[in-house]
C-alpha positions as CSV (number, residue, x, y, z in Angstrom):
1,G,186.8,118.5,4.5
2,K,185.7,120.3,1.4
3,P,186.6,124.0,1.0
4,S,183.4,126.1,1.0
5,S,184.7,128.8,-1.3
6,V,187.4,130.0,-3.6
7,L,189.6,132.8,-2.4
8,N,188.2,136.0,-3.9
9,S,191.6,137.6,-4.4
10,N,192.4,140.5,-6.7
11,T,194.8,138.2,-8.6
12,N,192.1,135.7,-9.1
13,K,189.7,138.4,-10.4
14,V,192.4,139.8,-12.7
15,L,193.2,136.4,-14.2
16,Q,189.5,135.7,-14.7
17,K,189.0,139.0,-16.5
18,L,192.0,138.5,-18.7
19,A,190.8,135.0,-19.6
20,A,187.4,136.4,-20.6
21,D,189.3,139.0,-22.7
22,L,190.9,136.1,-24.6
23,Q,187.4,134.7,-25.2
24,L,187.9,131.8,-22.8
25,L,184.9,130.5,-20.9
26,V,185.3,131.5,-17.3
27,E,183.4,129.5,-14.7
28,R,183.5,130.1,-10.9
29,R,181.9,127.0,-9.3
30,P,182.6,124.0,-7.1
31,I,183.9,121.0,-9.0
32,D,183.4,117.3,-8.5
33,F,187.1,116.4,-8.4
34,E,186.8,112.7,-9.1
35,A,184.3,113.3,-12.0
36,E,186.2,116.2,-13.6
37,V,189.9,115.9,-12.9
38,D,190.5,113.7,-16.0
39,S,189.2,116.6,-18.2
40,F,191.7,119.2,-16.8
41,E,194.3,120.2,-19.4
42,E,196.0,122.8,-17.2
43,V,195.9,123.4,-13.4
44,G,197.4,126.3,-11.5
45,A,197.7,127.8,-8.1
46,V,196.9,131.5,-7.9
47,G,199.0,133.8,-5.8
48,T,200.0,137.4,-5.6
49,A,203.8,137.5,-6.1
50,V,204.0,134.9,-8.8
51,V,200.5,135.5,-10.2
52,V,199.9,131.8,-11.1
53,T,202.0,128.7,-10.6
54,P,201.4,125.8,-13.0
55,I,200.8,122.5,-11.3
56,R,202.2,119.6,-13.2
57,S,200.5,116.8,-11.3
58,L,198.2,116.1,-8.4
59,T,198.4,112.9,-6.2
60,R,195.5,111.7,-4.1
61,G,196.1,108.4,-2.3
62,D,197.6,106.0,-4.8
63,R,196.4,107.9,-7.9
64,T,198.3,110.6,-9.8
65,W,197.0,113.0,-12.4
66,R,199.4,114.7,-14.8
67,F,198.5,117.9,-16.7
68,G,199.7,119.4,-20.0
69,E,202.0,122.2,-20.8
70,P,200.6,125.4,-19.1
71,K,200.2,127.4,-22.3
72,V,197.1,129.3,-21.3
73,L,198.3,129.9,-17.7
74,R,201.6,131.2,-19.1
75,Q,199.8,133.5,-21.5
76,L,197.7,134.9,-18.6
77,R,200.7,135.3,-16.3
78,D,202.7,137.1,-19.0
79,R,199.8,139.4,-19.7
80,V,199.5,140.4,-16.0
81,R,203.2,140.9,-15.8
82,A,203.2,143.1,-18.9
83,I,200.4,145.3,-17.5
84,Q,202.2,145.5,-14.1
85,N,205.5,146.5,-15.9
86,G,203.8,149.1,-18.2
87,E,204.7,147.0,-21.3
88,A,201.0,146.3,-22.2
89,Q,198.0,148.7,-22.2
90,D,196.0,148.6,-19.0
91,T,192.6,148.5,-20.6
92,H,190.8,147.9,-17.3
93,Q,192.5,150.8,-15.4
94,W,193.9,148.5,-12.7
95,M,197.1,150.4,-12.2
96,R,197.6,153.5,-10.2
97,R,200.7,155.7,-9.9
98,I,201.6,156.2,-6.3
99,E,203.9,159.0,-5.3
100,L,206.6,158.1,-2.7
101,D,206.9,160.4,0.3
102,D,210.6,159.8,0.8
103,Q,211.4,160.1,-2.9
104,P,209.1,162.6,-4.5
105,Q,210.9,162.4,-7.9
106,K,210.1,158.7,-8.1
107,A,206.8,156.9,-8.2
108,M,205.7,153.3,-8.3
109,L,202.8,151.6,-9.9
110,S,200.2,150.0,-7.6
111,V,198.5,146.9,-8.9
112,Y,194.7,146.8,-9.2
113,P,193.8,148.9,-6.1
114,G,190.3,149.4,-7.5
115,L,189.2,145.8,-7.3
C-alpha cells in the first residue's frame, strides 16, 4: 500500500531547514511516483546515524531508474556533520552541551534536542 506520511524525524527537519538556508525549494508532499520519478536528479534515504544516504537507483518490477551524483545531498550531510562536530556555526541553536555525570570534566554535544 501507499505510505500515508513521511517520517517527521528531527534529521528530516534539519535537512529541510538547511536546504532552505541554501535557497533550495523545500516541498513536503505526496508524490506521484510514476509521473515524477523521471525528474528526480538525486534521491536519498534519511536516517539518524548517517544523516542521509544517497540512492543510486530504484527498481520497480522490470523498470530501473538511475540518479545522478548526490552533490546536494552530500552538501547537506556535510553541513549537518560540521554543525554536530562544532566545525560550523550552529545558527539554529540545535546543539546543547550535556554534562556527563560520571565524567564531570567532560561534556558532549547533543544534536537538535529542541526540535
